[in-house]
N, C-alpha and C positions, 0 to 999 in steps of 0.2 A: 427339299430333295432328300430321298432316302439314302442313307449312308451305304457304301458298298463294302464296308469292312465286315468281316465275319468274326464273331467273338465266340469262344468256347468256354463252357463252364464245366469244370471237373469236380464232382461232388454234389449230389442232389439231396442234401439235408436242408434245414431251414434257410441257411445263408445262401446256398447255391440256387435253390428254387426261386427265392424272392429276387435275387440278383439277376437271374436269367430272365424272369418276367419283366423286370424293370428295364433291362437293356433292350429287350424286344419292343417295349413301349416307346423307346427312343428311336426306333426305326432300324435297329441293327438285326442282321440275321444271326441267330444264336443256335449253336450246337451244344446240347446239354447231355452230359454222360455221368454215370455213376458205376462203381465196380459191381453193384448189385443191379443186374439188368431188370429186375422186377420193378424197381423204382421208375425207370424210364417207361416201362409198359403202363404202369398205373397213371403216370402223368400224361402220357399220350392218350389214355382212355378218359381223361378229364378229372381224375382224382388229384387234388392238390396236395395230398399226403399230410401236410402239416396244417395246424390250425392257426390261421392268421387273417384278421379282418381284411377284406378286399382282395385277397390273393386269388381266389378262384375266378373272380370276374376279370382280374388282370391277365391271368393265364388264358382264359377263353377269348379275350379280346385280341390276343396276339398269337393265336395258334398258327397263323400263316407264316410267321417269322421264327417260330420255335420248332426246332427239330430235336426230339429226344432220342438219343443214340444208345444202342445196346452194346456197341463195340468201341473200345478206346481208339481204334484205328480211324474211326470216323472223324476224329478231331484233327486229323492231319491237314485239313483245308483251312484251318483257322489262322487268322492274322494275329490274334491275341488270345491266350488261354489263361483263364483265371482258375487257380486252385481255391475252391470255395466251400470245402466241407467244414461242418462244425467241428470244433476241437473239444472232445469230452474232457471232463475233469473228475478227479476222485474226491473223496470226502474231505481231503485236506486242501482242496483247491489246486492240486497239481495237474498240469496238462498232460494228456496222453497223446504223444506226437507220432507214435509208430504208424498209425493209419495215414496221416498226412504225408509222412516221408514215403510210404509205399505209393501213394497217389502221385506224388511228384515224380517218382521213378518211372511209373507206368506212362505218364504223360510225356516225360522226356524222351521216351523211346519212339513216340509217334509224332512228336512236335516237328513241324517243318522248320528247316534251318532259319528261315526268315522270321518265324513266329516269335512273339514276345511271350514270356511267362511271368505272370503276376501272382504273387501270393496274397490272397485276400483274407484267409482265415487267420485268427490271432495266434501268433507265435512269440516266444520270448526273445529278448534282444540278443543278437548274434546269430540267430537261426538262418536268416536269408543269405548273409554273406558267405556262410559255409557251404551253400549248395554248389554242386559241381555243374553250374550252368553259366555260359558266357555272360559276364556281368553287364555287357551292353544290351543284353536281351532279357535281363532279370530285374524285376521290380517288386516292391512290397507296397500294398495299398491298405490303409487303415479302414476297416469296416466299422460303421457306427449304427448298425441296425438295432432296433429295440423291439423285443417281443411285444406284440400287440399294436405296434406302430411301424412295423417294418416296411410296409408298402409306401406309406408316407415318406419314410426316411430314404428309401431307395430312389424314389422319384423326385424328391426335393432335398437333396443333401445340403448341409450347411457349407461344406468345403471338402476338398479331397486332399488327403495327406499321402504323399507318394515317396517311398524310400527308393533311392537310386545309388548306384555305384559312384556317380559323379553328378551331384545335384546342380552343378554350374552349367551342365550341358542341357540343351533343349530335349524335351521328351520325344521319343520316336513318334512319327506321324500317326501310327495306328492308335497308340495309347492316348496321345493328345486329342485325337478326334473323338474318341470315346468319352473322355472326361469333359471335353469342351461342350459336348452335347447337353450337359446338365446346367451350363451357364452359372457356375459357382466358382469361388476361388480355388486355385490349384496350388498346393504348397509342396514343392519338391524339397527333399532333404536326404541326408545319408540314411542308409538302411537302419542303423541302430537308433537314430533319432526318431524315425517313423515308428519303429517297433515300440519304443518307449513312450511315444506320444499317446498311443492308445491307452497304455497303462496310466500315464499322467492324467488323462481326462477322467478315467475312472477313479483315480485316487482323490481328485478334487470333488468328484461326485460323492464318494464315500465320506469325505470330510463334512460335506453339507448334511448328508443323511445322518451321520453320527451326532453332529451338533444339534440338529433338529430333534432327534429322538431323545437325547439327554435332557434338553430344555423342556420338551413336551412332557416328559415324565415328571419333571419338577413341577410343572403346571398342575398335573393331576394331584400332587401331594399338598400344594399350598393354596389351592382354590383359584388359580389363574386359568385362563383359557387360551391355548396356543393359537386358535383361529383368530383371536383378537390381536395377537402380537405379530403374526406373520405379515399382514399388510404393511405394518410399519417398517419391517425389514426390507420388503420389496421396494419401498420408496427410498431406501438408502442407496446412493450411487455405488458405494463400495460393495454392496451385496447384489442389488438389482432385481428387476421384475421377473426374471426367469430363474431365479435361485430355487433350488430344490428344498422347499420348506414344508412339505407335507409329511407329517409323522408317519412312520412305518413300523414294520415288525422285523427290523434287521435287514441285512442284504441277503439276496437269494438269487437263484437262477444259474449260478456257476461262474459267470464271466467276471464279476467284481471280485469274488473270492479268489479266483485264479490270479488276478492282477495284484492283490494284496500279498498272496503267497510269493509271487515273483519278486516284488519289491523287498520282502523280508529276506529271501535268498540272496539277492544282490547285495543288500546292506550288510550281510554277514560274510561276504567274501566268497560266496558260492555262485559264480557265474555259470551260465548254461553253456556246456560244450567248450569251455576254455575261454569264453569272453572275459576280458579284463574286468575285474570287480574289486571294490575296496570295502573295508569294514567301515561302517558309519552308524550313527545313532538313528534308528528308525523305530523307536519305541512307540511313537504315535500310531504306526500301522498296527502293531500288536494291540494297542488300546482300541482301535477301530474294530478289530476282529472280536475282541472280548465284548465290546459294546453290542455288536451284532448278535452274539450268542445270548447275551442278557435280554436284549430287546425281543428276540424271537420267542422268548418264554413268557412274554406279557400275557398272551392268551390264557395259558395255564395258570399263571399267578392270579389273574383276575377271576378266573373260574373257581379256583380253589378258595379264594378269599370270600367270594360272594355266594357260592353254592356248595362246593364239595365238603367244606367243614361243617355245614349246617344241615345237609340233606344226605340221608344214608344211601338212597338209590335213585338219583335224579335221572330223568330222561333228557338227553342232551341232543340237540340238533346242531349240526355244523354245515353251513352253506359255503361251499367253495373248497376245492382241493388244490387247484393250480397255485403256483407261487405268486401269481398276479393275474389280473383279468386279461382276457383276449389272448391266452396262450394255453397250450395243453401241457406245458412243462411243469413238473413238480419238483425240480431240482432244489433241494434245501428249502422246501415249502414249509412255512410256519404252521400251516394247517395240518400237513402230514405229521409234523413233529408233535403237534397237540394230540392228534388222534393216537399216535403211538403211546402217549402218556395216559390215554383214557382206555386202554385195552381192558376188557373185562367189565366195562360199564355199558349201560344201555345207550347206544348212539345211533342216530340216523343221519345220513349224509346225502348231499346232492352237489353236483357240479354240472354245468351245461355242456362241458367238453370232456373232462377227465372221467374215465369210467370208475364207478364206485367199487368195482371188483378189485381195484388196487388197495382197497382197505377192507379185506375180507372179514374182519371182526366187527364191522359196522353194517347196519341195515341200510340198503339203498332206497332212495325215494325217487319217484317218477317225476316229481315237480317240486319247486321250492315250497309251495304251500302244503303239499302232501308231507314234506319233511317236517313241517311245523306242528303237525297234528299231535296233540297231547304232550307237547314238549314243556318241560319245566324251565328250560333256558334255551335261548337261541343264540348261536355264535355265527356271525357273518364274517368269515375269515378271509374271503376274497371278494373285492368290490366289483363283481361282474355287473354289467349294465342290466341284466335281467332281474337282479336283486334290487336295483334302484327303482325298478318299475313296480315293485310289490306294494300293495296297499297295507298300511299298518293296521287298519281296522280288520282286514282279512287275516293278517297274521295273528292278531290278538284273539280273534274268534276261534282260531285253530288251537292256539297254545293253552296249556293248563296254567302255566306260570306267567309272570309279567316281567321277566328279566331278559334283556337283550344286550349281548356283548357285541358291539358294532364298532371295531377299531377305526374304520375309515369313514364313519358317519354316513353310511349308505342311506340310512333312513332319515337323515337330518332335516330334509325339507318338510317332513311331516310332523316335526316337533314332538317326538316321542315322550319327552318328559311332561309335556302339557296334557298328554293323553293317558296318564297313569302308568306309563311304562318306566321301569327302572333301567336306565340307558347308560352304558359304559362305552366311552370312546377314547381314542388316543388324544392326549394333550388337554383333557378337560377334567374338571373335578368329578370324582366318583361319588359313592354313597357316603 
């Protein structure tokens, strides 16, 4: 039976667009609005706006239940309104909340008295309770979308974490009906607990990332191979099969950095907007941030050690600009950081989604193989699926050199070392 509840989405950036499409897939009528009416027009015309695998098909499949609105007043019919705009961060990981506050104020003016308001975008502890909205109508819901896997995560969430004024009371029927449609656990808790839960999840993730990266780098130095060690860790019940044990190039994308900055602020007695905070020892968070900065420079350190100190004018090919595969985001991208360090050198770049014009000092390539032509060294900085499909024989035929820096072992199935390629990857012995 199709639900009769109408859900509204305010904010049509990545979070809002994916959430709107997911709710429509569950059978709800969805009203979607953004302060920029052009975004609604583009979505109505079939442009998904953001790069996310499966999103375009999801939107097209649910067009009959999705209404893209150009006026905020159109949200007045909704039973439940989600504030779902992405929250931008600066270079220090600090959230910029002015746009979210403005969005809440606009929606509050048109919201029906009976309608619920749920904050879905990530905000610091204390934010939700301070809003001038009746608390029995106000909720905070933790979002757990991941760039590149957002459609999967919105359709098959692990659980819902819901911040409430009084978590001992049942959720209002409209919110309960929406969340129950996903058939996963629902965890009500006070506002501040829910806000901190998202940060806590990311802190545990960063702890795994930082530990993995540190040990993988030790592997590179002593002749061990992290890919041989990781399976043993996954079989340890205290760590588990789903542990994040893939070496990386530091944390990027903005969300994890924001949460570390928030924990640092809270630990030093600087709560947001007057929330009670105490001074505590959180030096481990500062260590994670330093580890990320160090690890992000792995690409340049490896390139400098293997090429730049031996070759006066190498031709360098860099495949991948996004901070990870299946997204167009370059926020804190290790690849962009590397290219900034290579200004003035002969560089050719390719990315299947991010335009090469964002790196004007580099030569754009029309295809991955075209980018490899006459290259002395190939750097595969983003593990896009299209790069995994490349033939090593074709790459070698195009390149002038035989050095490949492949941190994520994109070409691993083709045994580069056995084919005469000098192959450098994270967590494995180098030259």
